[in-house]
N, C-alpha and C positions, 0 to 999 in steps of 0.2 A: 126697914122698908116693908110696907104692906104689899102683899102679892095677891092679885085677884085669884079666886078659886079656879081650879081647873075647868069647871063647868062653864065659867064665864068667858073663857077664851077658846073654847072648842069651835064655835061657829060664830058667824057674823050675820045673823038673819036680818038685822036692821040696817045693814050697810047700804049707803046711797050710791056707792060707786058701781057703775055697771060692770058686769062680768067681762064685757069686751075690752074695757080699759085695763083690767088685770091681765088679760091675755096679751094685750099690746105691750104692756110693761115687761112681761115675761119674754116676749119675742125680742124686744130691744135688748134686754139683758143677755139673752142667749146669743144674739147676733154680735153684740159687743165682745162676748167671750170668744166666739169663733174667730172674729176678725183679729183680735189681739193675738190669739194663739197661732193663727196662720202667719201673721207678720213675724212673730217670734221664731217661727220654724224656718225662716228663709235665710238665716245666717249660717256660719260654718258648722259643719260636724266637728264636735270636739272629741278628745281622745277616747273616752269611754264608749261613745257611739261608734267610732271607727273600729274599736276593738270588738264591740258587739256585732257589728256588720261583718267583720272578718271571720269571727267564730261561726256565724250563721251561714255565710256563703261558702265557707270551706267544708261545712257539714255535708254528709252524703244523703241524709234523710231527716225527716222530722223526729223519728225515734232516736236517732243519734243525738240530736239537739237536747232531747228530754232526758236521756239516760247516760250519755257518754262524755258530754262536755261538762266536767265537774269543776266549774269555775264561777266565782261570784259575779262575774260580768256577763254570764250567760243567763239572761232572763228568758225563760223557756218560751213563753207565749210571744214575746217580742221577737225571739229568734225564729219562731214559726212564721211570723208576719214577714220578716226580712227574707227568709228562705223562699217564700212564695212569690216575692217580687223579682223583677229582672235584676240580675247581678250587677250590671254596669249602669243602672239608672242614676240620675242625679240624686244626691243625698237627700234633698228635700222630699223626694217621693217616699222615702222610708219613714219620714216624719208624719206624713198626712194621716195614716191610720191613728196615730197617737193624738193628733189634733182633733180628729173626729171623736175619739174615745173621751178626751177631756171635755169636749163640748157636751156630749151626752151626759157626762157626770154632772155638769151644771144643771141640766134639766132634772136629773134624778135628785139632786140636792133640793131643788125647788119642790119636787113632789113629796120628798120627806117632810118638808116644812108645812106644805099645804094640808097634811093630815091634821094639823092642829088649828092653824088660822091662815087666812090669806096673807096677812102681813108677814108671818113667819116664813111662808113659802117664798115670798118675794125677797125677803132679806137673806134667806139661805142661798137662793140662786145668785143674788147680787154679790154676796161675800165670796162664794165659790168662783164666780165668773171673774171677779176683779182681783183675786188673791195672786200676788206676785209669785209665790211659791207654786201654786197650782198652774199658773201660766207657764212658768219655767219648765216644769216637768211634764206638762201636757203638750209640749212642743218639741220633745226630744224622742229620738228613736230608741227608747229603752222601755223597761217594763212598768214604769211608774204610772203612766196614764191609764194603762189597762188595770193596774191595781186599784186605782180610784174608781174606774168604771164598774168593776165587778163588786167592789166594796159597797158603793152607794146603791147598786142594783140589789144587792143582798139585803141591805137595810130597808129599802123601799118594799121589797117583796115580803119581808117579815112584818113590816108595818101593815100591809094589806091583810096578812094572815091574822093580825090582831082583830080585824073586823070580821073576816070570814075566811076560813081555810079553803083553798082550792087545790086539787091535786096537781094541776099543770103548773101552778105557781110554786108549789113545793119542789117539783122536778126542776123548774127553772132556777130556783134558789140553789139546789144541789149542784147543778151544772156550773152556775156562776161562781159559787164558792170554790169549786174544784179548779176552775180556770184562774181564779184569784190566787190560789196557791202556786200556780205555775207562772203567774205574772211577776211575782217577786216574793221571796221567802218571808219578808216582813208581814205578809198577809196572814201568817200564822198567828200573830198577836191579834189581828183583827178577827180571826176566826174564834178565838177565845171569847171576845166580846160578842160576836154573833151567837155563840152558844149560850151566853148569859141572856142575850136578848130573846132568843127562842124559848128558853126556859121561863123567863119572866112573863112572856105572852101566854104560855100554857098554864102557868099558875094563875094568872089573871082570869083566864077562861073558866077555871074551876071544873074542869072535866075529870072523868075517871082516870086513874093512873095508867091503866092499860092503854087508853087512848093517847096519853102523854108519850109513853114509850114508843108506840107505833109511829106517831108523828115525828118524834126525835130521830128514829131510825130512818124514816123516809128523807128527812132533811140532811142528815149528817153522815150516813154510811159512805156515800160516794166521795165527799170531800176528805173524809178521814183516810179512806183507801188511797186517794190521789196523793195526799200529803205523805202518807206512809211509804208509798211506792217511790216518790221522788227522793225521800230521805234514804231509802234502801239503796238506790242506785248512786246517790251523790254524796251522802253525808260522810262516809268513811274516808273518801279521798278528795274532799272539797278543798279547792285552792282559793285563797284570798289574794286578789290581784295586787293589793297594797294601795298606797296613795299617800296623800299628805296627812300627817298626824296632827290632830287637833285636840286640845284638852276637852274632856267631856263636859265640864261645867260651861265652857265657852260655847259649845255647840247647843247645849240646852238653853242658854240665854238667847243665843241667836235664833233658835227655833221659836221660843216663846215670843220674842219681839216681832218676828216676821208674821206670826199669826194675826197680829193686829196692824200690820203694815209699818212697824217700827224699824229703826236702823239695825244693822247687823251687829254692830260693836259699840262700845262706849257706855257711859253712864245712862243715857237715855234708853239704850237697849235694855239695860237691867230694869229700869222703871216700867217699860212697856211689857217686858216678860212677866214681871210680878203682877201687873194689872191683868194680863191675859190669863194667867194661872188662877187668880182669884175669881175672875169672871166665869171661867170654865168650871171651877169647883162649885161655885154658887149655883150656876145653872144646872149642873149635873145633880146636885142635891135636890133642887126643885123637881127635876124630872123623876128622880127616884121616889120622892115623897108623893108625887102624883101617880106612882106606879106605871110610869111611862117606860117602855122597854129601851128607848134611846139612852136613857140615863144609865141603865145597866150595861149597855154596849160600850159607852164611853168609859165608864169605870173599869170594866173588865179588860178591854183592849189596851187602855192607857197604862194601867197597873202592870199588866203582863209585859208590855214592851219596856217600860222603865225598869222593872225588876230584872229582866233578862240582860239589858244593857249595863245596868249598874253592877250586876254580879259578874258578867262576862268581861266587862271592861275591855272592849275591843280596841286594838291599836289605831284602827282607822274608823272614824265615825263622822257622818255628815248629816246635814239637815234632812236630806232626802230619806234617810232611814226612819224618820219620824212622820212620814206622810200620813200614816193611819191616824196618829195622834192629832195631826193638824186638821185632817178632815173632820174628825170628831169634835175638835175644838171649835171649828167654824159653825157646825150645826148647833153646838151648845150656846155659842155667843148669839147666833141668830134667834134662838129661843128666848134668851134673856132680853135681847133688844125688843123682841115682839111683845113681851110682857110689859116692858117699860112704855112702849108706844101705846099699847092698849089702855094703860092706866091714865093716859092723858096728862094735861098740865105740864109741870116742870119735868116730869119723868119722860114725857114725849119729847120735850126739847133736849133732854140729856141723851136720849136714844138717837135722835136725829144728828146731834153734834158728834156722837161717837161714830156713827156711820160715816159722816163726812171726814172725820179725822182718819179713820181706817182707809177710806178711799184715797185720800190725799197722800198718805204714806205709801200706799201701794203704787200710786202713779209715779212717784219718784223712782222706785225700783224698776217699774215697767219701762219707764223712759230710758234708763241706763241699759236695760236689756235690749231694747229695740235699736238704740243708737250705737252701742258698743258691741253687743253680742257676746258670744262665747270665745272669741279670739279671732285674730286676723291671719290664720294659717294659709288660706288660699292666696291672699294678697301678698304674703311674704314669698311664697313659692313662685308666684307670677313675677314678682320683682326680680328674683334671682334668675329666672329664665330670660327675662328681658335684658338684664344688665350683663350677664356673663357672655363672654365672646363665643366660647365653644362648649366644653364640658363644664358642668357645675360640680364643684367640690365643696363639701360641707362637713363641719364638725359641730359638736354641741356639748352641753353640760350634762346630757342624759342620753345614754346609748340605747334605751328601750322606748321611752315615751316619744321623743322627737322624731326618730326615724320612721315610726309607724305613721305619724301625721305627714311627714315628707313624702313617703311612698304613696299614701292615699291621694294626696292632691297632685303630686307629680304626674300620676297616671291620668289625671283629668284636665291637664293643661293642654290647650291646643298648641301644636308645633313645639312641644317641650324638647329641651335638650337632654343629653345624657347626664345623669346625676350619679356621683360617687359619694358615699357617706364614709367618713373615716371615724372609727371608734377612738375614744379617748385613750391615749397611750400609743396609738398607731398613726398619729398624724405625720405627714411628711415634713422634712426639715424646713421647707419653705412655707409650710402651713397650708391649710385649706383656704379657698377663696372666701368662704362665708363661715361665720360662727353664729350659732343660735344659743341664747341663754333663755331658760324658762323660769318663771317664778309665779307664786300665788299672791305675792304682795303687790297690790295695786298702787300703794303710796310710795314705794321705794323709788328713789331717783336713780336711774341706771347710770353706770359709768360711761363717760364719753369715749373712752378707749380701753382696750384690753391688750395684754401681752402674753403670749404663750411661752411654753418652756424653751422654745428655740429662739426666743427674742423677737419674734414677728409681732408687729403691732396691728391692731384691728380697730377701725373707727366705727362708731355707732352710726348706722344708716337710718334705722327706723324702729320705733317702739310701737308694738301692737298690743293694746290693752284688752281686757276682758271685763265683763260686768260683775263677776263675783262667784255665784254659786256653781257654775259649770265652766270648765275650761281652765286656761291659764294664760298668762301674759308671755309673749315672745318679744325679745329684744334682739334685733338683727345687726350683726357687725360684718364689716368687709375688710379683708386683708389689704393693707396699704401697698403691698407688693402684688396686687391682683393681676398686674400685667404679665407676671411670670407664671408659667405653668407649674403645677404642683409636682415636686420631685418624688414620685411614688417609689422609686427604686432605692432610695436612701436607706441605709441600715440603721441610722441613728433615730431612735424613737422621739417623738415630740408629743406634747399633750397640753391640755388646758390646766392652769394651776388648780390645785385641789380645792381652794376656797370657792371656785366657780362650778364645781362638779356636783350634780345631784346624785341622790342615792338610787341604786338600782331598784326597779319595781319588780 
């Protein structure tokens, strides 16, 4: 494929489209992104958000959040945001800052593209705005939306430095990179890419070495000190909270497919992942050939992240750990699509078709997120409160995950009844009134009945699904002897059969 030279796609002086039309399109894209993220933020808090909320609200100070809570679920900047908000606010309040951050990230993605051409800016904003993965994690009270915000702000600021360096922008970059390190630890891989980007810009400017060193110090001293301080206080005793174990190759395929709106699993996901990888590699090669710093950022950050993960082989790995890679991939794909569009003819038709396919794929995922959400925990707790006569007695297949959600929502139910949770192996002989099973498998058909170790039978009452990336599915069962009070004084232990019990987190 012949590629227009860089100089031919830098500006569009002969464009007949009025500037006001471009601004209107950008406004519509950003409004769409904000609206979808706001609607996606209105469903239930899922487990990791509840855990993050508990860590932040239990902390005595902002300093304690940054230095004393050595846990992978403590995203420091998000903890600061939650700590600053009222402790007993509705959970959607804690998501609003993330929604705002994710929307600003859409604007910044557009600005990053506008440095090259108008069409690339529009495509970058559109892909970032409509990406299911970006919508998912920009509507949760965790650190990922802030990670995206500070990452794209840093890229944009360094892009402006490519034209002309301004001291206040260098300071803003330094602060943004520091806060990015506190948003999520995966920003460290992005920072390697940002360092490559800054060096590429300085080399391109061909200034004296003394000026290079001075500029690099101004840009990077504060972020390096911030990251070093964070690691000093947290690395030695850092606790991984655990989670569902997924094979690395499956997560990589899932990530690559979701970049272009493909399915999460199956043969089509493999095809979509391969296509997205080739598109990103080709676009990155073009950027590097044009000596564009974005190419060096994508190469540096992606290689760093992939090498670290492949070497470390963590037991718990999720799509969200690759957000830096996904953000870079979307910028790379928007650059490639802009080149195809600018070439005209069949290439423009191919670019337009690719955009429509990406949007259509993302719409399917977004629809599931908006209609199903991250789980039906509030509805389940409400049902138990309405159906139980007096006290609510509950058991489940996981004595850490499920009680945390139960306690969170039970405190927020109007006119809630007293609730007692029985740990597995400590169930009364008559059994609890309610049993909850949780699973990450959305396709598995739940059993219509259960029987515990004491011979008590439980009938399935309701199945509460979830959309996939965040949360899990709850299946609620009720004791067929629910008219009898639980015999808490019995010395005979009762429990759920072992095949229904989850592993401790």
